[in-house]
C-alpha positions as CSV (number, residue, x, y, z in Angstrom):
1,M,-17.7,-1.0,41.8
2,F,-18.3,0.3,45.3
3,Y,-15.3,-1.5,46.8
4,S,-13.1,-0.5,43.9
5,A,-14.1,3.1,44.5
6,L,-13.2,2.8,48.2
7,A,-9.8,1.4,47.2
8,V,-9.3,4.3,44.8
9,I,-10.1,6.8,47.5
10,A,-7.6,5.2,49.9
11,A,-5.0,5.2,47.1
12,I,-5.6,8.9,46.5
13,L,-5.2,9.6,50.2
14,C,-2.0,7.6,50.1
15,L,-0.6,9.8,47.2
16,I,-1.7,13.1,48.9
17,I,-0.1,12.1,52.2
18,A,3.0,10.8,50.5
19,Y,3.4,14.1,48.5
20,S,3.0,16.2,51.7
21,G,5.5,14.0,53.6
22,A,8.1,14.2,50.8
23,K,7.6,18.0,50.4
24,L,8.3,18.5,54.1
25,L,11.4,16.2,54.0
26,F,13.0,18.0,51.0
27,R,12.1,21.6,51.9
28,N,15.4,23.6,52.1
29,S,15.1,25.0,55.6
30,W,17.1,24.2,58.7
31,I,14.5,25.7,61.2
32,L,12.7,22.9,62.9
33,G,14.3,20.6,60.4
34,W,14.3,17.6,62.7
35,L,10.7,18.0,63.6
36,R,9.7,18.4,60.0
37,G,11.7,15.4,59.1
38,M,10.1,13.2,61.8
39,F,6.6,14.5,60.8
40,G,7.4,13.9,57.1
41,L,8.5,10.3,57.8
42,S,5.3,9.8,59.8
43,L,3.3,11.0,56.9
44,L,5.1,8.7,54.5
45,A,4.5,5.8,56.9
46,M,0.8,6.7,57.0
47,A,0.7,6.8,53.2
48,L,2.2,3.3,53.2
49,I,-0.6,2.1,55.5
50,F,-3.3,3.7,53.2
51,A,-1.7,1.9,50.3
52,F,-2.1,-1.4,51.9
53,V,-5.6,-0.5,53.0
54,A,-6.5,0.2,49.4
55,F,-5.0,-3.1,48.3
56,D,-6.9,-5.0,51.0
57,I,-10.2,-3.4,50.1
58,F,-9.6,-4.0,46.4
59,T,-9.7,-7.8,47.0
60,Y,-13.4,-7.7,48.0
61,R,-16.2,-8.2,45.5
62,Q,-19.7,-6.8,45.8
63,I,-22.6,-9.2,46.3
64,V,-25.3,-8.7,43.6
65,K,-28.3,-10.8,44.8
66,E,-27.3,-14.5,44.9
67,Q,-24.3,-15.3,42.8
68,V,-22.0,-18.2,42.2
69,I,-18.6,-17.4,43.7
70,A,-16.8,-20.7,43.2
71,T,-17.0,-24.1,41.5
72,I,-15.1,-27.0,43.2
73,S,-14.2,-30.4,41.7
74,F,-12.5,-33.4,43.4
75,E,-10.2,-36.1,42.2
76,K,-9.3,-38.9,44.6
77,L,-5.5,-39.4,45.0
78,A,-5.5,-41.9,47.9
79,E,-7.7,-42.9,50.8
80,Q,-8.9,-39.7,52.5
81,E,-6.7,-37.6,50.1
82,F,-8.2,-35.5,47.3
83,K,-6.9,-33.1,44.6
84,V,-9.2,-30.1,44.7
85,M,-9.7,-27.7,41.7
86,L,-11.3,-24.4,42.8
87,A,-12.4,-21.8,40.2
88,N,-13.5,-18.4,41.5
89,S,-16.0,-15.9,40.0
90,D,-13.2,-14.3,38.0
91,G,-12.4,-17.6,36.3
92,L,-9.1,-18.1,38.1
93,E,-8.3,-21.7,38.9
94,K,-6.1,-23.0,41.7
95,T,-5.4,-26.6,42.8
96,Y,-5.1,-27.8,46.4
97,T,-4.7,-31.2,48.2
98,L,-7.2,-31.8,51.0
99,R,-7.1,-34.6,53.4
100,G,-10.1,-36.0,55.2
101,D,-13.7,-36.9,54.3
102,Q,-15.4,-33.5,54.0
103,W,-14.6,-30.0,52.8
104,Q,-15.7,-26.5,53.7
105,L,-15.2,-23.1,52.0
106,D,-15.2,-19.9,54.1
107,A,-15.6,-16.3,53.0
108,R,-15.2,-12.9,54.7
109,I,-18.3,-10.7,54.4
110,I,-18.6,-7.0,55.0
111,K,-22.3,-6.0,55.7
112,W,-23.6,-2.5,55.7
113,K,-26.3,-1.5,58.1
114,G,-28.7,1.4,58.9
115,E,-28.8,4.4,56.6
116,V,-25.9,3.1,54.5
117,A,-27.8,-0.1,53.7
118,K,-30.8,2.0,52.7
119,L,-28.7,3.6,50.0
120,G,-28.6,0.3,48.3
121,I,-25.0,-0.5,48.9
122,Q,-24.6,-4.3,48.8
123,P,-22.4,-6.4,51.1
124,G,-18.9,-7.3,49.9
125,Y,-17.1,-10.6,50.2
126,R,-13.7,-12.2,49.8
127,L,-13.0,-15.9,49.7
128,D,-11.0,-16.7,52.9
129,R,-10.0,-20.4,53.1
130,I,-10.8,-24.0,52.2
131,S,-10.3,-26.8,54.6
132,G,-10.8,-30.5,55.0
133,R,-12.0,-32.5,58.0
134,Y,-12.4,-36.2,59.0
135,F,-15.7,-37.8,59.8
136,S,-14.1,-40.0,62.5
137,L,-13.4,-38.2,65.8
138,E,-10.2,-40.2,66.2
139,D,-9.0,-39.2,62.7
140,E,-10.0,-35.6,63.4
141,R,-7.8,-35.6,66.5
142,N,-4.8,-37.5,65.2
143,A,-4.6,-37.4,61.4
144,E,-3.0,-34.7,59.3
145,R,-5.2,-31.6,58.9
146,T,-5.2,-29.4,55.8
147,L,-6.3,-25.8,55.5
148,Y,-5.4,-23.2,52.8
149,S,-5.9,-19.4,53.2
150,F,-6.5,-17.1,50.3
151,N,-5.5,-13.4,49.9
152,E,-3.6,-13.0,53.1
153,S,-3.3,-9.4,54.2
154,H,0.1,-7.6,53.9
155,L,2.1,-6.1,56.8
156,G,-0.7,-6.7,59.2
157,V,-3.1,-4.4,57.3
158,D,-6.4,-6.3,57.5
159,V,-9.5,-4.1,57.1
160,W,-11.9,-7.0,57.9
161,Q,-10.2,-7.7,61.2
162,W,-10.2,-4.1,62.1
163,L,-13.9,-3.9,61.5
164,R,-14.4,-7.1,63.7
165,Q,-12.5,-5.5,66.5
166,I,-14.5,-2.2,66.5
167,K,-17.8,-3.5,65.3
168,N,-19.6,-2.4,68.5
169,T,-18.6,1.2,67.9
170,L,-19.6,1.3,64.2
171,P,-23.4,1.3,63.7
172,V,-23.2,1.2,59.9
173,V,-20.9,-1.7,59.1
174,D,-20.3,-5.3,60.3
175,A,-17.7,-7.9,59.5
176,V,-18.8,-11.6,59.6
177,Y,-17.8,-15.0,58.5
178,G,-19.8,-17.0,55.9
179,S,-19.2,-20.7,55.8
180,A,-20.5,-23.4,53.5
181,T,-21.8,-26.5,55.4
182,Y,-19.2,-29.3,55.5
183,L,-19.9,-31.6,52.5
184,P,-18.4,-34.9,51.5
185,M,-15.4,-35.2,49.1
186,A,-15.8,-37.8,46.4
187,D,-13.9,-38.8,43.2
188,G,-15.3,-36.8,40.3
189,A,-17.7,-34.7,42.4
190,L,-18.5,-31.2,41.3
191,F,-20.1,-28.5,43.5
192,E,-20.9,-24.8,43.1
193,V,-20.9,-22.3,46.0
194,S,-23.2,-19.3,45.9
195,L,-23.3,-16.3,48.1
196,S,-26.2,-14.0,49.0
197,G,-26.7,-11.4,51.7
198,T,-27.5,-14.2,54.1
199,G,-24.5,-16.4,53.6
200,L,-23.0,-19.3,51.5
201,V,-25.0,-22.0,49.8
202,T,-23.5,-25.1,48.3
203,R,-25.2,-27.2,45.5
204,P,-24.0,-30.5,43.9
205,L,-23.7,-30.1,40.1
206,N,-23.4,-33.7,39.0
207,E,-24.7,-37.1,39.9
208,I,-21.5,-38.1,41.8
209,A,-21.8,-35.1,44.1
210,Q,-25.6,-35.7,44.6
211,D,-24.9,-39.4,45.5
212,A,-22.1,-38.4,47.9
213,V,-24.4,-35.9,49.7
214,G,-27.2,-38.4,49.8
215,L,-24.9,-41.0,51.5
216,W,-24.0,-38.5,54.3
217,Q,-27.5,-37.3,55.0
């Protein structure tokens, strides 16, 4: 709800600025018309930026204690090639093809600090990418690599990246990566990925996944 509210606020600012810009552009006056026109266009451009900011924030979800954010299953297609089915917390499923021996899921996390954190506002997250890697150093250097990004930002508007760049100047918020530890891919394996305020935790859900993890440890 908190991140949806932020997105709504940004959307409202977008509408207010867009209205002000349009009003200036279409006012029937020739005095300082060019300046008004340029200022109006600037306001419309700013409104567009706020629109994309609102959309970017809306893709984040609030962390409520520890919660499952994804389940991942594997089907072997060939040697070191797997079909991966990923279902997120909203129940949406997507299929990918990963090459290698191990997989990793990454998430973007926005953490609140100081007085804001004391208000009880929980961190927010967004799934960022899934990737595969090879156990052999030679394969890792020479074989085909696979990585899929989720929810790529539009027109360069990326709130999380902005927060990363100015994190030393903002005492109340921080933008960090959360990564699940690299785990083995195996035919028929099923895993779940949970997220808490401290990061990502991956657990095997069936015997095949447990055996695969045991062999790598």
